Residue frames as a rotation matrix with the C-alpha (Angstrom) as fourth column:
MET 1
0.584 0.812 0.000 0.00
0.812 -0.584 0.000 0.00
0.000 0.000 -1.000 0.00
LYS 2
-0.428 -0.723 0.542 1.39
0.740 -0.624 -0.249 3.38
0.518 0.295 0.803 -1.08
LYS 3
0.156 0.418 -0.895 1.02
0.863 -0.498 -0.082 6.33
-0.480 -0.760 -0.438 1.30
HIS 4
0.034 -0.059 0.998 0.29
0.713 -0.699 -0.066 9.78
0.701 0.713 0.018 -0.25
ASN 5
-0.662 -0.270 -0.699 1.34
0.681 -0.606 -0.411 12.95
-0.313 -0.748 0.585 1.50
THR 6
0.272 0.757 0.595 -1.40
0.806 -0.517 0.289 15.55
0.526 0.400 -0.750 1.61
GLY 7
0.542 -0.148 -0.827 0.00
0.543 -0.689 0.480 18.95
-0.641 -0.710 -0.293 2.39
PHE 8
0.966 -0.250 0.063 2.28
-0.136 -0.704 -0.697 21.69
0.219 0.664 -0.715 1.14
THR 9
0.273 -0.947 -0.171 5.98
0.906 0.313 -0.285 21.63
0.323 -0.077 0.943 0.73
LEU 10
0.103 -0.339 -0.935 8.07
0.652 -0.687 0.321 24.37
-0.751 -0.643 0.150 2.27
THR 11
-0.880 -0.451 0.146 8.80
0.381 -0.490 0.784 25.76
-0.282 0.746 0.603 -1.19
GLU 12
-0.331 0.843 0.425 5.10
0.680 -0.099 0.726 26.01
0.654 0.529 -0.541 -2.05
LEU 13
0.480 0.503 -0.719 4.36
0.874 -0.345 0.342 27.75
-0.076 -0.793 -0.605 1.24
LEU 14
-0.287 -0.684 -0.671 7.17
0.520 -0.699 0.490 30.26
-0.805 -0.209 0.556 0.71
ILE 15
-0.860 0.035 0.509 5.90
0.473 -0.323 0.820 31.07
0.193 0.946 0.262 -2.79
VAL 16
0.142 0.988 0.062 2.39
0.793 -0.151 0.590 31.75
0.592 -0.034 -0.805 -1.45
VAL 17
0.410 -0.052 -0.911 3.76
0.758 -0.537 0.371 33.97
-0.508 -0.842 -0.181 1.36
ALA 18
-0.675 -0.720 -0.160 5.90
0.470 -0.587 0.659 35.89
-0.568 0.370 0.735 -1.16
ILE 19
-0.583 0.545 0.602 2.89
0.590 -0.226 0.775 36.49
0.559 0.807 -0.190 -3.44
ILE 20
0.488 0.782 -0.387 0.81
0.830 -0.278 0.484 37.74
0.271 -0.557 -0.785 -0.50
ALA 21
0.045 -0.563 -0.825 3.64
0.662 -0.601 0.447 40.08
-0.748 -0.566 0.346 0.57
ILE 22
-0.878 -0.368 0.308 3.95
0.463 -0.483 0.743 41.52
-0.125 0.795 0.594 -2.94
LEU 23
-0.167 0.906 0.389 0.19
0.672 -0.184 0.717 42.12
0.721 0.382 -0.578 -3.16
ALA 24
0.511 0.326 -0.796 0.20
0.845 -0.362 0.394 43.80
-0.160 -0.873 -0.460 0.26
VAL 25
-0.425 -0.754 -0.500 3.03
0.552 -0.654 0.517 46.15
-0.717 -0.057 0.695 -0.76
LEU 26
-0.847 0.142 0.513 1.13
0.436 -0.365 0.822 47.08
0.304 0.920 0.247 -3.91
ALA 27
0.086 0.996 -0.011 -2.11
0.754 -0.058 0.654 47.70
0.651 -0.065 -0.756 -1.98
VAL 28
-0.178 -0.186 -0.966 -0.68
0.925 -0.366 -0.100 50.03
-0.335 -0.912 0.237 0.72
PRO 29
-0.973 -0.187 -0.136 -0.68
0.143 -0.949 0.281 53.27
-0.181 0.254 0.950 -1.36
SER 30
-0.518 0.851 0.084 -4.24
0.047 -0.070 0.996 52.64
0.854 0.520 -0.004 -2.50
PHE 31
0.130 0.533 -0.836 -5.30
0.882 0.324 0.344 51.92
0.454 -0.782 -0.428 1.08
GLN 32
-0.554 -0.408 -0.726 -3.63
0.717 -0.677 -0.166 55.14
-0.424 -0.612 0.668 2.30
ASN 33
-0.955 0.254 0.153 -5.47
-0.096 -0.754 0.650 57.18
0.280 0.606 0.744 -0.34
ALA 34
-0.132 0.955 -0.267 -8.75
0.346 0.297 0.890 55.58
0.929 0.025 -0.370 0.68
MET 35
-0.018 0.063 -0.998 -8.06
1.000 0.005 -0.018 56.44
0.004 -0.998 -0.063 4.33
ARG 36
-0.901 -0.331 -0.280 -7.27
0.328 -0.943 0.059 60.07
-0.284 -0.039 0.958 3.42
ALA 37
-0.703 0.694 0.157 -10.51
-0.123 -0.336 0.934 60.32
0.701 0.637 0.321 1.47
GLN 38
0.055 0.749 -0.660 -12.53
0.674 0.460 0.578 58.76
0.736 -0.477 -0.480 4.31
ARG 39
-0.339 -0.246 -0.908 -11.07
0.896 -0.377 -0.233 61.15
-0.285 -0.893 0.349 6.89
ALA 40
-0.997 -0.016 -0.078 -11.75
-0.011 -0.943 0.332 64.23
-0.079 0.331 0.940 4.74
GLU 41
-0.438 0.895 -0.080 -15.27
0.004 0.091 0.996 63.00
0.899 0.436 -0.043 4.01
GLY 42
0.009 0.408 -0.913 -15.90
0.908 0.379 0.177 62.30
0.418 -0.831 -0.367 7.70
ALA 43
-0.679 -0.327 -0.657 -14.69
0.605 -0.756 -0.249 65.76
-0.415 -0.567 0.712 8.71
ALA 44
-0.929 0.365 0.060 -16.89
-0.230 -0.697 0.679 67.44
0.290 0.617 0.732 6.06
GLU 45
-0.186 0.914 -0.361 -19.95
0.251 0.400 0.881 65.41
0.950 0.073 -0.304 7.03
ALA 46
-0.171 0.070 -0.983 -19.40
0.983 0.072 -0.166 66.11
0.059 -0.995 -0.082 10.75
PHE 47
-0.905 -0.192 -0.379 -19.15
0.232 -0.971 -0.062 69.83
-0.356 -0.144 0.923 10.03
LEU 48
-0.689 0.724 0.034 -22.29
-0.200 -0.236 0.951 69.74
0.696 0.649 0.308 7.89
ALA 49
-0.008 0.680 -0.733 -24.10
0.696 0.530 0.484 67.98
0.718 -0.506 -0.478 10.76
ALA 50
-0.480 -0.239 -0.844 -22.86
0.824 -0.454 -0.340 70.63
-0.302 -0.858 0.415 13.23
LEU 51
-0.990 0.132 -0.039 -24.13
-0.137 -0.907 0.398 73.41
0.017 0.400 0.916 10.95
GLN 52
-0.360 0.910 -0.207 -27.51
0.025 0.231 0.973 71.72
0.933 0.345 -0.106 10.57
ASN 53
-0.081 0.274 -0.958 -27.70
0.938 0.347 0.020 71.25
0.338 -0.897 -0.285 14.34
ALA 54
-0.791 -0.259 -0.555 -26.90
0.463 -0.846 -0.265 74.94
-0.401 -0.466 0.789 14.98
LYS 55
-0.858 0.511 0.058 -29.53
-0.271 -0.546 0.793 75.97
0.436 0.664 0.607 12.44
MET 56
-0.088 0.859 -0.504 -32.20
0.341 0.502 0.795 73.77
0.936 -0.102 -0.337 14.04
GLU 57
-0.285 -0.091 -0.954 -31.24
0.958 -0.039 -0.283 74.95
-0.012 -0.995 0.099 17.56
ALA 58
-0.990 -0.085 -0.115 -31.61
0.080 -0.996 0.047 78.56
-0.119 0.037 0.992 16.44
ILE 59
-0.495 0.868 -0.035 -35.12
-0.314 -0.141 0.939 77.87
0.810 0.476 0.342 15.18
LYS 60
0.006 0.512 -0.859 -36.10
0.590 0.692 0.417 75.69
0.808 -0.509 -0.298 18.14
THR 61
-0.227 -0.188 -0.956 -34.83
0.962 -0.198 -0.189 78.02
-0.154 -0.962 0.226 20.87
ASN 62
0.729 0.515 0.450 -35.76
0.627 -0.766 -0.139 81.22
0.273 0.384 -0.882 19.00
SER 63
0.731 -0.592 -0.340 -32.25
-0.247 -0.694 0.676 82.58
-0.636 -0.410 -0.654 19.54
ASP 64
0.648 -0.548 -0.529 -29.27
-0.669 -0.079 -0.739 82.94
0.363 0.833 -0.418 17.26
MET 65
0.788 -0.476 0.390 -26.67
0.128 0.747 0.652 80.15
-0.602 -0.464 0.650 17.28
ARG 66
0.586 -0.693 -0.421 -23.06
-0.807 -0.452 -0.380 80.27
0.073 0.562 -0.824 16.18
ILE 67
0.838 -0.542 0.067 -20.44
0.538 0.840 0.067 77.72
-0.093 -0.020 0.996 15.16
ALA 68
0.782 -0.614 -0.104 -17.07
-0.594 -0.786 0.172 79.27
-0.187 -0.073 -0.980 16.04
PHE 69
0.789 -0.577 -0.211 -13.74
0.294 0.656 -0.695 78.11
0.540 0.486 0.687 14.56
SER 70
0.711 -0.689 0.142 -10.38
-0.541 -0.408 0.735 77.97
-0.449 -0.600 -0.663 16.23
PRO 71
-0.561 -0.430 -0.708 -7.93
0.508 -0.854 0.116 79.16
-0.654 -0.294 0.697 15.20
ALA 72
0.445 0.862 -0.242 -9.87
0.416 -0.438 -0.797 82.02
-0.793 0.254 -0.553 13.70
THR 73
-0.438 -0.667 -0.602 -7.25
-0.319 -0.511 0.798 82.82
-0.840 0.542 0.011 11.05
LEU 74
0.630 0.776 0.021 -8.99
-0.189 0.180 -0.965 82.93
-0.753 0.604 0.260 7.68
ASN 75
0.907 -0.116 -0.404 -7.83
-0.399 0.062 -0.915 81.54
0.131 0.991 0.010 4.34
THR 76
-0.242 -0.968 0.063 -5.03
-0.935 0.216 -0.280 79.51
0.258 -0.127 -0.958 5.92
ALA 77
0.416 0.326 -0.849 -4.97
-0.175 0.945 0.277 75.73
0.892 0.034 0.450 6.12
HIS 78
-0.005 -0.336 0.942 -4.67
-0.991 -0.127 -0.051 74.62
0.137 -0.933 -0.332 9.75
ASN 79
-0.412 -0.198 -0.889 -3.52
-0.186 0.974 -0.131 71.16
0.892 0.112 -0.438 10.80
THR 80
-0.758 0.224 -0.612 -4.77
0.652 0.287 -0.702 71.75
0.019 -0.932 -0.363 14.34
TRP 81
-0.719 0.613 0.328 -8.33
-0.396 -0.749 0.531 73.07
0.571 0.252 0.782 14.42
CYS 82
-0.742 0.610 -0.279 -11.62
0.654 0.566 -0.502 72.78
-0.148 -0.554 -0.819 16.27
TYR 83
-0.677 0.608 0.415 -15.11
-0.312 -0.747 0.587 74.24
0.667 0.268 0.695 16.28
GLY 84
-0.758 0.490 -0.431 -18.04
0.645 0.464 -0.608 74.37
-0.098 -0.738 -0.667 18.65
MET 85
-0.162 0.831 0.533 -21.53
0.524 -0.385 0.760 75.83
0.836 0.402 -0.373 19.04
THR 86
-0.693 0.014 -0.721 -22.63
0.662 -0.385 -0.643 78.71
-0.287 -0.923 0.257 21.25
GLN 87
0.541 0.819 0.191 -25.20
0.841 -0.530 -0.107 81.48
0.014 0.218 -0.976 21.50
PRO 88
-0.317 -0.689 0.651 -23.66
0.627 -0.667 -0.401 84.80
0.711 0.281 0.644 20.45
GLY 89
-0.029 0.246 0.969 -23.54
-0.368 -0.904 0.219 87.45
0.929 -0.350 0.116 23.12
THR 90
0.894 0.386 0.226 -23.87
-0.348 0.283 0.894 85.03
0.281 -0.878 0.388 26.03
THR 91
0.543 -0.780 0.311 -20.51
0.012 0.378 0.926 83.28
-0.840 -0.499 0.214 25.89
THR 92
0.267 -0.558 -0.785 -17.52
-0.962 -0.198 -0.187 83.10
-0.051 0.806 -0.590 23.65
CYS 93
0.962 0.088 0.257 -16.99
-0.077 0.996 -0.052 79.62
-0.261 0.031 0.965 22.28
ASP 94
0.089 -0.967 -0.241 -13.33
-0.977 -0.037 -0.209 78.68
0.193 0.254 -0.948 22.51
CYS 95
0.826 0.365 -0.430 -13.18
-0.341 0.930 0.134 74.95
0.449 0.037 0.893 21.95
ASN 96
-0.105 -0.909 -0.402 -9.77
0.201 0.377 -0.904 74.89
0.974 -0.176 0.143 23.64
THR 97
-0.780 -0.046 0.624 -11.35
-0.557 -0.402 -0.727 76.13
0.284 -0.915 0.288 26.90
ALA 98
-0.847 0.439 -0.299 -13.42
0.499 0.852 -0.160 73.67
0.184 -0.285 -0.941 28.90
ASN 99
-0.206 0.923 -0.324 -17.18
0.898 0.048 -0.437 74.35
-0.388 -0.381 -0.839 29.05
SER 100
-0.601 0.011 -0.799 -17.08
-0.108 -0.992 0.068 77.47
-0.792 0.127 0.597 26.85
CYS 101
-0.742 0.402 -0.536 -19.07
-0.582 0.010 0.813 75.81
0.333 0.916 0.226 24.04
ALA 102
0.322 0.930 0.179 -22.38
-0.939 0.289 0.186 73.95
0.121 -0.228 0.966 24.15
ALA 103
-0.104 -0.344 0.933 -22.01
-0.601 0.769 0.217 70.49
-0.792 -0.538 -0.287 25.64
GLY 104
0.087 0.066 0.994 -21.18
0.380 0.920 -0.095 67.84
-0.921 0.386 0.055 23.07
SER 105
0.925 0.377 -0.052 -20.72
0.113 -0.403 -0.908 70.34
-0.363 0.834 -0.415 20.23
VAL 106
0.345 -0.875 -0.339 -16.93
-0.756 -0.473 0.452 70.49
-0.556 0.100 -0.825 20.05
VAL 107
0.940 -0.183 0.289 -15.16
0.316 0.786 -0.531 68.72
-0.130 0.590 0.797 17.18
ARG 108
0.444 -0.867 -0.225 -11.36
-0.475 -0.441 0.762 68.64
-0.759 -0.232 -0.608 17.02
SER 109
0.348 -0.437 -0.829 -8.79
-0.899 0.094 -0.427 67.88
0.265 0.894 -0.361 14.35
THR 110
-0.665 -0.620 0.416 -7.60
-0.722 0.676 -0.149 64.97
-0.189 -0.399 -0.897 16.48
ASP 111
0.116 0.793 0.598 -10.88
-0.303 0.602 -0.739 63.25
-0.946 -0.096 0.310 15.60
TYR 112
0.973 0.167 0.161 -9.76
0.118 0.242 -0.963 63.29
-0.199 0.956 0.216 11.94
ALA 113
0.289 -0.956 -0.041 -6.02
0.201 0.019 0.979 62.61
-0.936 -0.291 0.198 11.95
GLY 114
-0.568 -0.702 0.430 -4.13
0.588 0.020 0.809 64.24
-0.576 0.712 0.401 9.09
VAL 115
0.140 0.691 0.709 -7.02
0.954 -0.286 0.091 66.45
0.266 0.664 -0.699 7.93
SER 116
-0.858 -0.385 -0.341 -6.36
0.452 -0.880 -0.144 70.17
-0.245 -0.278 0.929 7.63
ALA 117
0.244 0.969 0.044 -9.15
0.938 -0.225 -0.263 72.75
-0.245 0.105 -0.964 7.63
LYS 118
-0.881 -0.430 0.199 -9.35
0.471 -0.842 0.264 76.11
0.054 0.326 0.944 5.90
PHE 119
0.085 0.907 -0.413 -11.98
0.847 -0.284 -0.450 78.61
-0.525 -0.312 -0.792 7.02
ASN 120
-0.785 -0.363 0.502 -12.78
0.588 -0.693 0.418 81.51
0.197 0.623 0.757 4.70
ASN 121
-0.159 0.682 0.714 -14.86
0.274 -0.664 0.696 84.69
0.948 0.306 -0.081 4.81
TYR 122
0.401 0.347 0.848 -15.73
-0.707 -0.471 0.527 84.51
0.582 -0.811 0.056 8.54
SER 123
-0.732 -0.680 -0.030 -14.28
-0.468 0.534 -0.704 82.81
0.495 -0.501 -0.710 11.62
TYR 124
-0.728 0.587 0.353 -17.77
-0.063 0.456 -0.888 81.54
-0.682 -0.669 -0.295 12.49
ARG 125
-0.750 0.654 0.092 -21.12
0.177 0.064 0.982 80.68
0.637 0.753 -0.164 10.98
LEU 126
-0.878 0.478 -0.005 -24.14
-0.203 -0.383 -0.901 82.39
-0.433 -0.791 0.433 12.53
PHE 127
-0.653 0.756 0.049 -27.71
0.501 0.383 0.776 81.14
0.568 0.532 -0.628 12.14
THR 128
-0.809 0.417 0.413 -30.62
-0.549 -0.788 -0.279 83.38
0.210 -0.452 0.867 13.08
SER 129
-0.727 0.595 0.342 -33.80
0.081 0.569 -0.818 82.29
-0.681 -0.568 -0.462 14.76
LEU 130
0.186 0.795 -0.578 -35.80
-0.615 -0.364 -0.699 83.57
-0.766 0.486 0.421 11.81
ARG 131
0.917 0.324 -0.233 -36.08
-0.387 0.583 -0.715 80.50
-0.096 0.745 0.660 9.54
GLY 132
0.583 -0.741 0.334 -32.47
0.392 0.616 0.683 79.53
-0.712 -0.267 0.649 10.28
THR 133
0.874 -0.313 0.373 -31.04
0.244 -0.381 -0.892 82.00
0.421 0.870 -0.256 7.80
SER 134
0.291 -0.870 -0.398 -27.43
0.899 0.107 0.424 83.04
-0.327 -0.481 0.813 8.10
ASN 135
0.967 -0.055 -0.248 -25.72
-0.119 -0.961 -0.251 86.39
-0.225 0.272 -0.936 7.96
THR 136
-0.044 -0.998 -0.034 -22.43
-0.710 0.007 0.704 84.64
-0.703 0.055 -0.709 7.25
SER 137
0.956 0.293 0.015 -21.53
-0.196 0.674 -0.712 82.60
-0.219 0.678 0.702 4.21
GLY 138
0.120 -0.947 -0.298 -18.54
-0.993 -0.116 -0.030 80.89
-0.006 0.300 -0.954 2.74
THR 139
0.738 0.036 -0.674 -16.81
-0.234 0.951 -0.205 77.56
0.633 0.309 0.710 2.36
VAL 140
0.302 -0.662 0.686 -14.82
-0.829 0.173 0.532 75.53
-0.471 -0.729 -0.496 4.83
THR 141
0.527 -0.173 -0.832 -12.56
-0.579 0.643 -0.501 72.98
0.622 0.746 0.239 3.15
PHE 142
0.557 -0.336 0.759 -11.19
-0.531 0.559 0.637 69.79
-0.638 -0.758 0.133 4.68
ASN 143
0.460 -0.521 -0.719 -8.09
-0.737 0.227 -0.636 68.28
0.495 0.823 -0.280 3.06
GLY 144
0.911 -0.096 0.400 -6.93
-0.173 0.793 0.584 64.77
-0.374 -0.602 0.706 3.92
GLY 145
-0.112 -0.990 -0.081 -3.80
-0.438 -0.024 0.899 65.16
-0.892 0.136 -0.431 1.79
ASN 146
-0.820 -0.334 0.465 -2.98
0.231 0.549 0.803 64.06
-0.524 0.766 -0.373 -1.75
ASN 147
-0.857 0.496 -0.143 -5.84
-0.450 -0.582 0.677 66.20
0.252 0.645 0.722 -3.17
LYS 148
-0.461 0.746 -0.480 -8.48
0.710 0.635 0.304 64.42
0.532 -0.201 -0.823 -1.08
THR 149
-0.985 0.046 -0.166 -10.54
0.045 -0.862 -0.506 67.55
-0.166 -0.505 0.847 -0.36
LEU 150
-0.163 0.969 0.187 -14.20
0.862 0.047 0.505 68.32
0.481 0.244 -0.842 0.30
GLY 151
-0.939 -0.091 0.332 -15.80
-0.034 -0.935 -0.354 71.62
0.343 -0.344 0.874 1.23
VAL 152
-0.221 0.907 -0.358 -18.88
0.967 0.156 -0.202 72.62
-0.128 -0.391 -0.911 3.18
ARG 153
-0.827 -0.019 0.562 -20.61
0.261 -0.898 0.353 75.70
0.498 0.439 0.748 1.83
THR 154
-0.269 0.747 -0.609 -23.01
0.817 -0.158 -0.554 77.91
-0.510 -0.646 -0.568 3.78
SER 155
-0.514 0.181 0.838 -25.20
0.561 -0.668 0.488 80.48
0.648 0.722 0.242 2.07
THR 156
-0.948 0.167 0.271 -27.01
-0.295 -0.778 -0.555 83.46
0.118 -0.606 0.787 3.56
SER 157
-0.019 0.983 -0.183 -30.30
-0.722 0.113 0.683 81.63
0.692 0.145 0.707 3.02
GLY 158
0.119 -0.007 0.993 -29.07
-0.916 0.386 0.112 79.10
-0.384 -0.922 0.040 5.61
ARG 159
0.950 0.197 -0.243 -28.52
-0.291 0.842 -0.455 76.33
0.115 0.503 0.857 3.08
ASN 160
0.071 -0.928 0.367 -25.59
-0.805 0.164 0.570 74.10
-0.589 -0.336 -0.735 3.95
ARG 161
0.973 0.225 -0.049 -24.14
-0.209 0.771 -0.602 71.57
-0.098 0.596 0.797 1.54
ILE 162
0.180 -0.926 0.333 -21.04
0.167 0.363 0.917 69.58
-0.969 -0.109 0.220 0.77
CYS 163
0.916 0.042 -0.399 -19.19
-0.363 -0.335 -0.869 70.63
-0.170 0.941 -0.292 -2.37
ARG 164
0.558 -0.738 0.378 -16.15
0.717 0.659 0.227 69.45
-0.417 0.144 0.897 -4.33
PRO 165
0.310 -0.542 -0.781 -13.23
-0.374 -0.825 0.423 71.78
-0.874 0.161 -0.459 -5.04
ASP 166
0.785 -0.021 -0.619 -11.93
-0.617 0.060 -0.784 71.67
0.054 0.998 0.034 -8.63
SER 167
-0.081 -0.978 -0.191 -8.60
-0.903 0.153 -0.402 70.21
0.422 0.140 -0.896 -7.51
THR 168
0.023 0.092 0.995 -9.98
-0.795 0.605 -0.038 67.23
-0.606 -0.791 0.087 -5.59
THR 169
-0.654 -0.238 -0.718 -9.45
-0.636 0.688 0.351 63.67
0.410 0.686 -0.601 -6.71
MET 170
-0.758 0.435 0.485 -12.28
-0.203 0.549 -0.811 62.34
-0.619 -0.714 -0.328 -4.55
SER 171
-0.890 0.453 -0.051 -14.98
0.122 0.345 0.930 60.40
0.439 0.822 -0.363 -6.31
SER 172
-0.357 0.802 -0.480 -17.64
0.916 0.198 -0.349 60.91
-0.185 -0.564 -0.805 -3.64
TYR 173
0.175 0.576 -0.798 -20.16
0.337 -0.797 -0.501 63.71
-0.925 -0.181 -0.334 -4.03
HIS 174
-0.703 -0.540 0.463 -19.51
0.570 -0.040 0.820 63.69
-0.425 0.840 0.336 -7.77
ASP 175
-0.176 0.689 0.703 -22.84
0.838 -0.270 0.475 65.34
0.517 0.672 -0.530 -8.55
ASN 176
0.517 0.263 -0.814 -22.38
0.705 -0.670 0.232 68.17
-0.485 -0.694 -0.532 -6.03
PRO 177
0.904 -0.148 0.401 -21.39
0.183 -0.713 -0.676 71.54
0.386 0.685 -0.618 -7.49
ASP 178
-0.065 -0.997 -0.029 -17.85
0.694 -0.025 -0.720 72.83
0.717 -0.067 0.694 -7.24
CYS 179
0.285 0.058 -0.957 -16.86
0.875 -0.423 0.235 74.96
-0.391 -0.904 -0.171 -4.27
């Protein structure tokens, strides 16, 4: 009776491991680009949600609401940034100071590693209690690196939307207008 070995030889196993290693090395850049895109998209969607929340709070409480940015330097990309919600005139929202913004409203750049933010036109977005309109407008852009950029545009009518800058290589939000 002849006995058959069922298994792999060491050479076959090494070939399979080498092929897997080569495929992994080839996949890393693509995976990094996907992570950059996801972080930029997450930051833009979180900011859009914060704007919508401030708008609804203004209508619900019948008082103006503001999303304040830090640092407040305009038209400069910041690697360390944050924003939070407050009522204008009652307190100043500094998301680097404990309890100066509405509870649970602070979002920081550390939540979206590697994403820079650029605030333009105003260092805040203000929503009025009258239909949630805004007296501030402009676009905030979030860049995850390698041209993975999305913007969030606010209009004076209070409409907030995600937009795509011309230079972005992101495929999401392809039917949204340019920023």
